[in-house]
BALOBA-1460 file (C-alpha; in Angstrom, 3 decimals):
// residues 378
<rec num="1" residu="x" x="0.000" y="0.000" z="0.000"/>
<rec num="2" residu="x" x="2.772" y="2.450" z="0.889"/>
<rec num="3" residu="x" x="2.542" y="5.715" z="2.774"/>
<rec num="4" residu="x" x="-0.522" y="7.891" z="2.257"/>
<rec num="5" residu="x" x="0.199" y="10.590" z="-0.282"/>
<rec num="6" residu="x" x="-1.193" y="14.067" z="0.276"/>
<rec num="7" residu="x" x="-3.701" y="15.313" z="2.819"/>
<rec num="8" residu="x" x="-7.308" y="14.399" z="3.501"/>
<rec num="9" residu="x" x="-10.047" y="16.584" z="4.969"/>
<rec num="10" residu="x" x="-13.584" y="15.154" z="4.629"/>
<rec num="11" residu="x" x="-15.882" y="17.702" z="3.046"/>
<rec num="12" residu="x" x="-18.974" y="18.948" z="4.881"/>
<rec num="13" residu="x" x="-18.449" y="16.211" z="7.431"/>
<rec num="14" residu="x" x="-20.629" y="17.620" z="10.228"/>
<rec num="15" residu="x" x="-23.504" y="18.457" z="7.890"/>
<rec num="16" residu="x" x="-23.382" y="14.989" z="6.316"/>
<rec num="17" residu="x" x="-23.457" y="13.349" z="9.750"/>
<rec num="18" residu="x" x="-26.361" y="15.580" z="10.781"/>
<rec num="19" residu="x" x="-28.411" y="14.661" z="7.725"/>
<rec num="20" residu="x" x="-27.692" y="10.922" z="7.913"/>
<rec num="21" residu="x" x="-28.221" y="10.485" z="11.664"/>
<rec num="22" residu="x" x="-32.042" y="10.105" z="11.677"/>
<rec num="23" residu="x" x="-31.789" y="7.346" z="9.074"/>
<rec num="24" residu="x" x="-29.021" y="5.419" z="10.841"/>
<rec num="25" residu="x" x="-30.385" y="5.609" z="14.412"/>
<rec num="26" residu="x" x="-33.750" y="3.866" z="14.169"/>
<rec num="27" residu="x" x="-36.237" y="3.864" z="17.055"/>
<rec num="28" residu="x" x="-36.527" y="0.062" z="16.936"/>
<rec num="29" residu="x" x="-32.783" y="-0.304" z="17.556"/>
<rec num="30" residu="x" x="-32.196" y="-2.446" z="14.490"/>
<rec num="31" residu="x" x="-28.899" y="-2.679" z="12.616"/>
<rec num="32" residu="x" x="-28.771" y="-0.157" z="9.795"/>
<rec num="33" residu="x" x="-26.825" y="-0.215" z="6.525"/>
<rec num="34" residu="x" x="-24.843" y="2.784" z="5.270"/>
<rec num="35" residu="x" x="-23.446" y="2.923" z="1.730"/>
<rec num="36" residu="x" x="-20.481" y="5.149" z="0.959"/>
<rec num="37" residu="x" x="-20.608" y="5.017" z="-2.817"/>
<rec num="38" residu="x" x="-17.315" y="6.910" z="-3.176"/>
<rec num="39" residu="x" x="-15.307" y="5.644" z="-0.209"/>
<rec num="40" residu="x" x="-12.000" y="7.346" z="-1.045"/>
<rec num="41" residu="x" x="-9.829" y="7.648" z="2.061"/>
<rec num="42" residu="x" x="-12.822" y="6.829" z="4.290"/>
<rec num="43" residu="x" x="-13.054" y="10.105" z="6.196"/>
<rec num="44" residu="x" x="-16.848" y="10.221" z="6.078"/>
<rec num="45" residu="x" x="-17.139" y="6.455" z="6.592"/>
<rec num="46" residu="x" x="-14.967" y="6.456" z="9.709"/>
<rec num="47" residu="x" x="-17.031" y="9.236" z="11.271"/>
<rec num="48" residu="x" x="-20.298" y="7.417" z="10.508"/>
<rec num="49" residu="x" x="-19.063" y="4.150" z="12.008"/>
<rec num="50" residu="x" x="-17.818" y="5.953" z="15.125"/>
<rec num="51" residu="x" x="-21.116" y="7.797" z="15.600"/>
<rec num="52" residu="x" x="-23.411" y="4.819" z="14.900"/>
<rec num="53" residu="x" x="-22.272" y="1.571" z="16.544"/>
<rec num="54" residu="x" x="-25.230" y="-0.381" z="15.108"/>
<rec num="55" residu="x" x="-24.465" y="0.623" z="11.516"/>
<rec num="56" residu="x" x="-22.825" y="-1.608" z="8.914"/>
<rec num="57" residu="x" x="-20.778" y="0.034" z="6.138"/>
<rec num="58" residu="x" x="-20.793" y="-0.934" z="2.473"/>
<rec num="59" residu="x" x="-17.968" y="1.078" z="0.912"/>
<rec num="60" residu="x" x="-17.353" y="1.226" z="-2.841"/>
<rec num="61" residu="x" x="-14.413" y="2.682" z="-4.717"/>
<rec num="62" residu="x" x="-12.897" y="2.056" z="-8.121"/>
<rec num="63" residu="x" x="-9.441" y="3.139" z="-6.920"/>
<rec num="64" residu="x" x="-7.517" y="0.167" z="-5.504"/>
<rec num="65" residu="x" x="-4.943" y="2.428" z="-3.801"/>
<rec num="66" residu="x" x="-7.713" y="4.321" z="-1.995"/>
<rec num="67" residu="x" x="-9.340" y="1.039" z="-0.932"/>
<rec num="68" residu="x" x="-6.087" y="-0.165" z="0.608"/>
<rec num="69" residu="x" x="-5.758" y="3.017" z="2.682"/>
<rec num="70" residu="x" x="-9.441" y="2.879" z="3.641"/>
<rec num="71" residu="x" x="-9.117" y="-0.736" z="4.784"/>
<rec num="72" residu="x" x="-6.208" y="0.161" z="7.048"/>
<rec num="73" residu="x" x="-8.029" y="3.200" z="8.428"/>
<rec num="74" residu="x" x="-11.188" y="1.237" z="9.207"/>
<rec num="75" residu="x" x="-9.485" y="-1.855" z="10.596"/>
<rec num="76" residu="x" x="-10.991" y="-1.447" z="14.071"/>
<rec num="77" residu="x" x="-14.454" y="-1.579" z="12.483"/>
<rec num="78" residu="x" x="-13.695" y="-4.602" z="10.292"/>
<rec num="79" residu="x" x="-16.503" y="-6.654" z="11.857"/>
<rec num="80" residu="x" x="-19.077" y="-4.295" z="10.332"/>
<rec num="81" residu="x" x="-17.521" y="-3.169" z="7.072"/>
<rec num="82" residu="x" x="-17.707" y="-4.456" z="3.511"/>
<rec num="83" residu="x" x="-15.181" y="-2.709" z="1.233"/>
<rec num="84" residu="x" x="-15.683" y="-3.433" z="-2.456"/>
<rec num="85" residu="x" x="-13.652" y="-2.611" z="-5.573"/>
<rec num="86" residu="x" x="-16.456" y="-1.306" z="-7.777"/>
<rec num="87" residu="x" x="-17.832" y="1.775" z="-9.508"/>
<rec num="88" residu="x" x="-20.965" y="3.183" z="-7.910"/>
<rec num="89" residu="x" x="-23.180" y="2.210" z="-10.840"/>
<rec num="90" residu="x" x="-22.491" y="-1.398" z="-9.795"/>
<rec num="91" residu="x" x="-24.245" y="-0.829" z="-6.442"/>
<rec num="92" residu="x" x="-27.288" y="-3.066" z="-7.145"/>
<rec num="93" residu="x" x="-25.016" y="-6.023" z="-7.938"/>
<rec num="94" residu="x" x="-22.873" y="-5.333" z="-4.845"/>
<rec num="95" residu="x" x="-25.902" y="-5.211" z="-2.548"/>
<rec num="96" residu="x" x="-27.283" y="-8.369" z="-4.107"/>
<rec num="97" residu="x" x="-24.014" y="-10.237" z="-3.471"/>
<rec num="98" residu="x" x="-23.965" y="-9.047" z="0.145"/>
<rec num="99" residu="x" x="-27.611" y="-9.977" z="0.688"/>
<rec num="100" residu="x" x="-28.971" y="-6.488" z="1.426"/>
<rec num="101" residu="x" x="-32.426" y="-5.730" z="0.004"/>
<rec num="102" residu="x" x="-32.551" y="-2.219" z="1.477"/>
<rec num="103" residu="x" x="-30.123" y="0.333" z="2.869"/>
<rec num="104" residu="x" x="-30.680" y="3.207" z="5.275"/>
<rec num="105" residu="x" x="-28.137" y="5.851" z="4.308"/>
<rec num="106" residu="x" x="-26.155" y="6.658" z="1.167"/>
<rec num="107" residu="x" x="-23.411" y="9.197" z="0.486"/>
<rec num="108" residu="x" x="-22.065" y="10.192" z="-2.923"/>
<rec num="109" residu="x" x="-18.969" y="12.412" z="-2.631"/>
<rec num="110" residu="x" x="-18.416" y="12.957" z="-6.333"/>
<rec num="111" residu="x" x="-15.440" y="14.138" z="-8.337"/>
<rec num="112" residu="x" x="-11.764" y="13.423" z="-7.867"/>
<rec num="113" residu="x" x="-10.449" y="12.403" z="-4.434"/>
<rec num="114" residu="x" x="-7.697" y="13.981" z="-2.361"/>
<rec num="115" residu="x" x="-5.476" y="10.971" z="-2.989"/>
<rec num="116" residu="x" x="-5.835" y="11.310" z="-6.749"/>
<rec num="117" residu="x" x="-5.236" y="15.064" z="-6.729"/>
<rec num="118" residu="x" x="-2.214" y="14.861" z="-4.442"/>
<rec num="119" residu="x" x="-0.486" y="11.956" z="-6.210"/>
<rec num="120" residu="x" x="1.508" y="13.605" z="-9.022"/>
<rec num="121" residu="x" x="1.905" y="10.391" z="-11.039"/>
<rec num="122" residu="x" x="-1.868" y="10.019" z="-11.496"/>
<rec num="123" residu="x" x="-2.080" y="12.932" z="-13.965"/>
<rec num="124" residu="x" x="-5.156" y="14.664" z="-12.489"/>
<rec num="125" residu="x" x="-3.437" y="17.918" z="-11.498"/>
<rec num="126" residu="x" x="-2.541" y="20.475" z="-14.161"/>
<rec num="127" residu="x" x="-0.104" y="22.186" z="-11.774"/>
<rec num="128" residu="x" x="2.273" y="19.186" z="-11.787"/>
<rec num="129" residu="x" x="3.903" y="17.365" z="-14.688"/>
<rec num="130" residu="x" x="2.858" y="13.717" z="-14.924"/>
<rec num="131" residu="x" x="1.870" y="11.069" z="-17.470"/>
<rec num="132" residu="x" x="-1.587" y="11.690" z="-18.924"/>
<rec num="133" residu="x" x="-3.409" y="8.892" z="-17.115"/>
<rec num="134" residu="x" x="-6.408" y="10.285" z="-15.141"/>
<rec num="135" residu="x" x="-7.947" y="6.854" z="-14.547"/>
<rec num="136" residu="x" x="-9.530" y="6.479" z="-11.141"/>
<rec num="137" residu="x" x="-9.130" y="2.722" z="-11.560"/>
<rec num="138" residu="x" x="-5.595" y="2.217" z="-12.850"/>
<rec num="139" residu="x" x="-6.231" y="-1.470" z="-13.466"/>
<rec num="140" residu="x" x="-8.556" y="-0.911" z="-16.426"/>
<rec num="141" residu="x" x="-9.909" y="1.551" z="-18.958"/>
<rec num="142" residu="x" x="-8.733" y="4.197" z="-21.399"/>
<rec num="143" residu="x" x="-6.175" y="6.798" z="-20.337"/>
<rec num="144" residu="x" x="-6.266" y="10.523" z="-21.054"/>
<rec num="145" residu="x" x="-3.189" y="10.013" z="-23.208"/>
<rec num="146" residu="x" x="-5.167" y="7.695" z="-25.468"/>
<rec num="147" residu="x" x="-8.010" y="10.205" z="-25.671"/>
<rec num="148" residu="x" x="-5.881" y="13.200" z="-26.689"/>
<rec num="149" residu="x" x="-3.861" y="11.152" z="-29.185"/>
<rec num="150" residu="x" x="-6.637" y="9.181" z="-30.901"/>
<rec num="151" residu="x" x="-9.858" y="11.242" z="-30.816"/>
<rec num="152" residu="x" x="-10.790" y="13.253" z="-33.885"/>
<rec num="153" residu="x" x="-11.011" y="17.035" z="-33.774"/>
<rec num="154" residu="x" x="-14.788" y="16.841" z="-33.489"/>
<rec num="155" residu="x" x="-14.703" y="14.253" z="-30.721"/>
<rec num="156" residu="x" x="-12.156" y="16.238" z="-28.705"/>
<rec num="157" residu="x" x="-14.066" y="19.481" z="-29.128"/>
<rec num="158" residu="x" x="-17.288" y="17.781" z="-28.014"/>
<rec num="159" residu="x" x="-15.665" y="16.366" z="-24.865"/>
<rec num="160" residu="x" x="-14.154" y="19.735" z="-23.926"/>
<rec num="161" residu="x" x="-17.328" y="21.692" z="-24.633"/>
<rec num="162" residu="x" x="-19.829" y="19.311" z="-23.017"/>
<rec num="163" residu="x" x="-17.859" y="18.023" z="-20.033"/>
<rec num="164" residu="x" x="-15.642" y="21.054" z="-19.457"/>
<rec num="165" residu="x" x="-18.048" y="23.776" z="-20.599"/>
<rec num="166" residu="x" x="-15.029" y="25.197" z="-22.394"/>
<rec num="167" residu="x" x="-15.763" y="28.175" z="-24.671"/>
<rec num="168" residu="x" x="-12.562" y="27.644" z="-26.680"/>
<rec num="169" residu="x" x="-12.979" y="23.888" z="-27.188"/>
<rec num="170" residu="x" x="-12.411" y="24.055" z="-30.951"/>
<rec num="171" residu="x" x="-9.195" y="26.053" z="-30.621"/>
<rec num="172" residu="x" x="-7.825" y="23.720" z="-27.949"/>
<rec num="173" residu="x" x="-8.698" y="20.637" z="-30.020"/>
<rec num="174" residu="x" x="-6.885" y="22.131" z="-33.009"/>
<rec num="175" residu="x" x="-3.787" y="22.791" z="-30.904"/>
<rec num="176" residu="x" x="-3.807" y="19.205" z="-29.641"/>
<rec num="177" residu="x" x="-4.023" y="17.828" z="-33.179"/>
<rec num="178" residu="x" x="-1.142" y="20.024" z="-34.353"/>
<rec num="179" residu="x" x="0.974" y="18.920" z="-31.408"/>
<rec num="180" residu="x" x="0.393" y="15.216" z="-31.922"/>
<rec num="181" residu="x" x="1.356" y="15.494" z="-35.604"/>
<rec num="182" residu="x" x="4.846" y="16.368" z="-34.350"/>
<rec num="183" residu="x" x="5.046" y="14.201" z="-31.232"/>
<rec num="184" residu="x" x="2.748" y="12.007" z="-29.197"/>
<rec num="185" residu="x" x="1.229" y="14.044" z="-26.369"/>
<rec num="186" residu="x" x="2.111" y="12.302" z="-23.094"/>
<rec num="187" residu="x" x="2.722" y="15.073" z="-20.531"/>
<rec num="188" residu="x" x="0.153" y="16.843" z="-18.367"/>
<rec num="189" residu="x" x="2.413" y="19.911" z="-18.241"/>
<rec num="190" residu="x" x="2.608" y="20.075" z="-22.032"/>
<rec num="191" residu="x" x="-1.148" y="19.708" z="-22.336"/>
<rec num="192" residu="x" x="-1.691" y="22.526" z="-19.826"/>
<rec num="193" residu="x" x="0.724" y="24.699" z="-21.829"/>
<rec num="194" residu="x" x="-1.140" y="23.996" z="-25.089"/>
<rec num="195" residu="x" x="-4.439" y="24.929" z="-23.475"/>
<rec num="196" residu="x" x="-3.025" y="28.149" z="-22.100"/>
<rec num="197" residu="x" x="-1.620" y="29.127" z="-25.500"/>
<rec num="198" residu="x" x="-4.988" y="28.403" z="-27.167"/>
<rec num="199" residu="x" x="-7.039" y="30.693" z="-24.939"/>
<rec num="200" residu="x" x="-6.980" y="34.456" z="-25.690"/>
<rec num="201" residu="x" x="-5.044" y="36.513" z="-23.136"/>
<rec num="202" residu="x" x="-8.100" y="38.464" z="-21.839"/>
<rec num="203" residu="x" x="-9.919" y="35.197" z="-21.081"/>
<rec num="204" residu="x" x="-6.874" y="33.812" z="-19.244"/>
<rec num="205" residu="x" x="-6.991" y="36.623" z="-16.694"/>
<rec num="206" residu="x" x="-10.224" y="35.393" z="-15.063"/>
<rec num="207" residu="x" x="-11.718" y="32.110" z="-13.982"/>
<rec num="208" residu="x" x="-8.687" y="30.412" z="-12.447"/>
<rec num="209" residu="x" x="-6.170" y="28.228" z="-14.238"/>
<rec num="210" residu="x" x="-6.831" y="28.114" z="-18.004"/>
<rec num="211" residu="x" x="-6.430" y="24.323" z="-18.122"/>
<rec num="212" residu="x" x="-8.871" y="23.415" z="-15.355"/>
<rec num="213" residu="x" x="-11.883" y="22.938" z="-17.644"/>
<rec num="214" residu="x" x="-9.899" y="20.799" z="-20.116"/>
<rec num="215" residu="x" x="-8.557" y="18.545" z="-17.354"/>
<rec num="216" residu="x" x="-12.040" y="18.214" z="-15.867"/>
<rec num="217" residu="x" x="-13.477" y="17.249" z="-19.247"/>
<rec num="218" residu="x" x="-10.809" y="14.623" z="-19.932"/>
<rec num="219" residu="x" x="-11.195" y="13.144" z="-16.451"/>
<rec num="220" residu="x" x="-14.970" y="12.838" z="-16.879"/>
<rec num="221" residu="x" x="-14.532" y="11.225" z="-20.302"/>
<rec num="222" residu="x" x="-11.871" y="8.777" z="-19.137"/>
<rec num="223" residu="x" x="-13.873" y="7.630" z="-16.105"/>
<rec num="224" residu="x" x="-17.404" y="7.868" z="-17.566"/>
<rec num="225" residu="x" x="-18.364" y="9.827" z="-14.473"/>
<rec num="226" residu="x" x="-21.632" y="11.363" z="-15.651"/>
<rec num="227" residu="x" x="-22.895" y="8.199" z="-17.320"/>
<rec num="228" residu="x" x="-22.168" y="6.260" z="-14.139"/>
<rec num="229" residu="x" x="-23.960" y="8.864" z="-11.997"/>
<rec num="230" residu="x" x="-27.040" y="8.859" z="-14.235"/>
<rec num="231" residu="x" x="-27.333" y="5.106" z="-13.634"/>
<rec num="232" residu="x" x="-26.139" y="4.945" z="-10.038"/>
<rec num="233" residu="x" x="-28.195" y="7.655" z="-8.341"/>
<rec num="234" residu="x" x="-31.665" y="6.355" z="-9.326"/>
<rec num="235" residu="x" x="-30.622" y="2.812" z="-8.392"/>
<rec num="236" residu="x" x="-29.327" y="3.992" z="-5.022"/>
<rec num="237" residu="x" x="-32.573" y="5.836" z="-4.264"/>
<rec num="238" residu="x" x="-34.550" y="2.722" z="-5.173"/>
<rec num="239" residu="x" x="-32.506" y="0.784" z="-2.596"/>
<rec num="240" residu="x" x="-33.366" y="3.157" z="0.281"/>
<rec num="241" residu="x" x="-35.697" y="1.912" z="2.996"/>
<rec num="242" residu="x" x="-38.555" y="4.172" z="4.092"/>
<rec num="243" residu="x" x="-36.925" y="6.809" z="6.293"/>
<rec num="244" residu="x" x="-33.585" y="6.220" z="4.596"/>
<rec num="245" residu="x" x="-31.578" y="9.229" z="3.440"/>
<rec num="246" residu="x" x="-29.241" y="10.052" z="0.546"/>
<rec num="247" residu="x" x="-26.676" y="12.862" z="0.536"/>
<rec num="248" residu="x" x="-24.875" y="13.957" z="-2.639"/>
<rec num="249" residu="x" x="-21.837" y="16.254" z="-2.794"/>
<rec num="250" residu="x" x="-21.225" y="17.640" z="-6.295"/>
<rec num="251" residu="x" x="-18.318" y="19.775" z="-7.444"/>
<rec num="252" residu="x" x="-19.374" y="21.139" z="-10.812"/>
<rec num="253" residu="x" x="-22.598" y="22.094" z="-12.517"/>
<rec num="254" residu="x" x="-22.902" y="18.929" z="-14.620"/>
<rec num="255" residu="x" x="-22.931" y="16.643" z="-11.574"/>
<rec num="256" residu="x" x="-25.236" y="18.947" z="-9.660"/>
<rec num="257" residu="x" x="-27.674" y="19.214" z="-12.570"/>
<rec num="258" residu="x" x="-28.055" y="15.434" z="-12.781"/>
<rec num="259" residu="x" x="-28.485" y="15.207" z="-9.000"/>
<rec num="260" residu="x" x="-31.077" y="17.974" z="-8.921"/>
<rec num="261" residu="x" x="-33.127" y="16.455" z="-11.742"/>
<rec num="262" residu="x" x="-33.132" y="12.950" z="-10.262"/>
<rec num="263" residu="x" x="-34.078" y="14.095" z="-6.758"/>
<rec num="264" residu="x" x="-36.684" y="16.598" z="-7.937"/>
<rec num="265" residu="x" x="-38.298" y="14.062" z="-10.256"/>
<rec num="266" residu="x" x="-38.809" y="11.610" z="-7.403"/>
<rec num="267" residu="x" x="-40.061" y="14.289" z="-5.008"/>
<rec num="268" residu="x" x="-43.076" y="15.025" z="-7.243"/>
<rec num="269" residu="x" x="-46.357" y="13.234" z="-7.741"/>
<rec num="270" residu="x" x="-46.804" y="11.458" z="-11.062"/>
<rec num="271" residu="x" x="-50.586" y="11.458" z="-10.804"/>
<rec num="272" residu="x" x="-53.094" y="13.921" z="-12.302"/>
<rec num="273" residu="x" x="-52.667" y="17.326" z="-10.669"/>
<rec num="274" residu="x" x="-56.412" y="18.046" z="-10.385"/>
<rec num="275" residu="x" x="-57.255" y="15.090" z="-8.125"/>
<rec num="276" residu="x" x="-57.761" y="15.819" z="-4.386"/>
<rec num="277" residu="x" x="-55.881" y="12.664" z="-3.302"/>
<rec num="278" residu="x" x="-53.018" y="10.597" z="-4.660"/>
<rec num="279" residu="x" x="-53.745" y="7.551" z="-6.760"/>
<rec num="280" residu="x" x="-51.967" y="4.405" z="-5.508"/>
<rec num="281" residu="x" x="-48.374" y="4.325" z="-6.707"/>
<rec num="282" residu="x" x="-48.292" y="7.926" z="-7.985"/>
<rec num="283" residu="x" x="-47.171" y="9.835" z="-4.911"/>
<rec num="284" residu="x" x="-43.664" y="11.207" z="-4.436"/>
<rec num="285" residu="x" x="-41.092" y="8.765" z="-3.076"/>
<rec num="286" residu="x" x="-38.710" y="11.415" z="-1.702"/>
<rec num="287" residu="x" x="-38.825" y="14.368" z="0.660"/>
<rec num="288" residu="x" x="-36.162" y="16.930" z="-0.175"/>
<rec num="289" residu="x" x="-34.083" y="17.934" z="2.845"/>
<rec num="290" residu="x" x="-32.825" y="21.228" z="1.438"/>
<rec num="291" residu="x" x="-34.194" y="23.895" z="-0.878"/>
<rec num="292" residu="x" x="-31.700" y="24.393" z="-3.642"/>
<rec num="293" residu="x" x="-28.091" y="23.336" z="-3.202"/>
<rec num="294" residu="x" x="-26.355" y="24.041" z="0.097"/>
<rec num="295" residu="x" x="-23.100" y="25.985" z="-0.098"/>
<rec num="296" residu="x" x="-20.027" y="25.923" z="2.152"/>
<rec num="297" residu="x" x="-19.363" y="28.309" z="4.972"/>
<rec num="298" residu="x" x="-16.324" y="30.553" z="4.936"/>
<rec num="299" residu="x" x="-14.725" y="28.752" z="7.887"/>
<rec num="300" residu="x" x="-14.653" y="25.389" z="6.089"/>
<rec num="301" residu="x" x="-13.276" y="26.852" z="2.877"/>
<rec num="302" residu="x" x="-10.469" y="28.477" z="4.836"/>
<rec num="303" residu="x" x="-9.545" y="25.168" z="6.430"/>
<rec num="304" residu="x" x="-10.153" y="23.112" z="3.284"/>
<rec num="305" residu="x" x="-9.907" y="25.167" z="0.040"/>
<rec num="306" residu="x" x="-11.103" y="22.146" z="-1.962"/>
<rec num="307" residu="x" x="-14.470" y="22.674" z="-0.307"/>
<rec num="308" residu="x" x="-15.083" y="25.895" z="-2.227"/>
<rec num="309" residu="x" x="-16.954" y="24.427" z="-5.201"/>
<rec num="310" residu="x" x="-19.154" y="21.827" z="-3.494"/>
<rec num="311" residu="x" x="-22.948" y="21.719" z="-3.702"/>
<rec num="312" residu="x" x="-24.883" y="19.536" z="-1.267"/>
<rec num="313" residu="x" x="-28.317" y="18.051" z="-1.930"/>
<rec num="314" residu="x" x="-30.132" y="15.504" z="0.237"/>
<rec num="315" residu="x" x="-33.424" y="13.628" z="0.345"/>
<rec num="316" residu="x" x="-35.350" y="11.136" z="2.490"/>
<rec num="317" residu="x" x="-37.327" y="8.137" z="1.257"/>
<rec num="318" residu="x" x="-41.019" y="8.338" z="2.200"/>
<rec num="319" residu="x" x="-44.057" y="6.100" z="1.839"/>
<rec num="320" residu="x" x="-45.273" y="6.507" z="-1.712"/>
<rec num="321" residu="x" x="-48.994" y="5.910" z="-1.188"/>
<rec num="322" residu="x" x="-51.515" y="7.457" z="1.175"/>
<rec num="323" residu="x" x="-51.826" y="10.871" z="2.821"/>
<rec num="324" residu="x" x="-53.481" y="14.047" z="1.671"/>
<rec num="325" residu="x" x="-52.325" y="15.993" z="-1.325"/>
<rec num="326" residu="x" x="-50.956" y="18.757" z="0.886"/>
<rec num="327" residu="x" x="-48.748" y="16.253" z="2.703"/>
<rec num="328" residu="x" x="-47.529" y="13.964" z="-0.047"/>
<rec num="329" residu="x" x="-47.609" y="16.081" z="-3.161"/>
<rec num="330" residu="x" x="-45.173" y="18.629" z="-1.814"/>
<rec num="331" residu="x" x="-41.588" y="17.716" z="-0.968"/>
<rec num="332" residu="x" x="-41.449" y="19.144" z="2.565"/>
<rec num="333" residu="x" x="-37.929" y="20.395" z="3.066"/>
<rec num="334" residu="x" x="-35.715" y="20.770" z="6.088"/>
<rec num="335" residu="x" x="-33.802" y="23.947" z="6.768"/>
<rec num="336" residu="x" x="-30.830" y="24.466" z="4.431"/>
<rec num="337" residu="x" x="-27.764" y="26.434" z="5.361"/>
<rec num="338" residu="x" x="-26.473" y="28.840" z="2.750"/>
<rec num="339" residu="x" x="-28.188" y="27.846" z="-0.475"/>
<rec num="340" residu="x" x="-28.009" y="28.638" z="-4.136"/>
<rec num="341" residu="x" x="-31.363" y="29.029" z="-5.820"/>
<rec num="342" residu="x" x="-32.357" y="28.204" z="-9.364"/>
<rec num="343" residu="x" x="-31.320" y="31.660" z="-10.452"/>
<rec num="344" residu="x" x="-27.846" y="31.136" z="-9.004"/>
<rec num="345" residu="x" x="-28.169" y="33.669" z="-6.168"/>
<rec num="346" residu="x" x="-26.673" y="32.704" z="-2.817"/>
<rec num="347" residu="x" x="-27.413" y="33.496" z="0.769"/>
<rec num="348" residu="x" x="-29.662" y="32.455" z="3.602"/>
<rec num="349" residu="x" x="-32.725" y="33.799" z="1.883"/>
<rec num="350" residu="x" x="-33.580" y="35.944" z="-1.100"/>
<rec num="351" residu="x" x="-35.680" y="39.069" z="-1.423"/>
<rec num="352" residu="x" x="-39.411" y="38.461" z="-1.294"/>
<rec num="353" residu="x" x="-39.886" y="40.809" z="-4.199"/>
<rec num="354" residu="x" x="-38.524" y="38.387" z="-6.807"/>
<rec num="355" residu="x" x="-40.489" y="35.571" z="-8.401"/>
<rec num="356" residu="x" x="-37.380" y="33.379" z="-8.186"/>
<rec num="357" residu="x" x="-36.697" y="34.217" z="-4.532"/>
<rec num="358" residu="x" x="-35.851" y="31.375" z="-2.174"/>
<rec num="359" residu="x" x="-36.295" y="31.810" z="1.548"/>
<rec num="360" residu="x" x="-34.457" y="29.898" z="4.227"/>
<rec num="361" residu="x" x="-36.800" y="27.527" z="6.031"/>
<rec num="362" residu="x" x="-36.698" y="27.170" z="9.821"/>
<rec num="363" residu="x" x="-34.826" y="24.133" z="11.116"/>
<rec num="364" residu="x" x="-37.129" y="21.557" z="12.700"/>
<rec num="365" residu="x" x="-36.728" y="21.174" z="16.449"/>
<rec num="366" residu="x" x="-35.191" y="17.720" z="16.016"/>
<rec num="367" residu="x" x="-32.243" y="19.027" z="13.995"/>
<rec num="368" residu="x" x="-29.074" y="20.536" z="15.437"/>
<rec num="369" residu="x" x="-27.726" y="24.014" z="14.831"/>
<rec num="370" residu="x" x="-24.581" y="25.176" z="13.070"/>
<rec num="371" residu="x" x="-23.422" y="26.551" z="9.779"/>
<rec num="372" residu="x" x="-23.748" y="24.492" z="6.630"/>
<rec num="373" residu="x" x="-20.583" y="24.167" z="4.558"/>
<rec num="374" residu="x" x="-19.288" y="22.369" z="1.508"/>
<rec num="375" residu="x" x="-16.021" y="21.096" z="-0.042"/>
<rec num="376" residu="x" x="-14.127" y="18.537" z="-2.124"/>
<rec num="377" residu="x" x="-11.769" y="15.726" z="-1.334"/>
<rec num="378" residu="x" x="-12.899" y="12.505" z="0.318"/>
């Protein structure tokens, strides 16, 4: 396994524990099952196991190096842990093999992990020179080097535009093709240099490092991150028991958009809107636990700068049938911390004068206090 490379600060740890607690501490005292779909270095998982002695962990990760570190970290909980080398869209098969029909809590901490960012040989970081790998699972799959050296101009431009939301995708793709006509492109530093040279100087002065969107796009393409999420999140929600909760930490708009659409779709009735009661099987299956996406507090970002871009969304599984329309048709939401509304505004409440305004809801008496925060790096 070797020595742990880099640092690890679990993102939004206290808020995640707060949201998951009601699902993992059941009144009947039964053993509960918690799924960490992106185990990483097991920071969130360790805290959950410590806080909930009757909870069993199912931890998934595609990164074998991360799994080795997680296994060592969680050794004292080995009698109630199942650590599995798998991508999160394989969750139904994993649960079936372990004999679990339902689970009580699920966490998705999306994006690249601290281990992957801090290990220079993995090729995820544009600030360090490394081979163009970017695979989260180094035992299989296509590398970023293969992508940049074999994709056509159109394919490269599509990847950069769709997954990186890169305005200058065509120019960057052209620069990559010119470079590979001379020499095979194998270096992350050289790729970052090509991207920088392709972007006009005025555009380089804002928005952070010029190569960040290109590296994000290649990483998503190499690891099929969005396709896996589109499959995994609905399957995970289907596996929740009634009262079970799911928490998702996203780090860019593409992940958050998928999360928002999946959760919102399952928090709405599918029956005719003009009926006074729900038809059997048409009621919402989720109650949203925040309005909009929760943002990080300044204190967490100062301690963990990788927390700056996170967006948290959470939901609870509810009984689908029964109840009045005012109870089951609406997704009753718990109090968020700082939130971002659909219009992109932030804060603990928007002006009442705007149609798109979002107000902060009061926290129920059963929930604890504190500031809600967000971050990256599991």
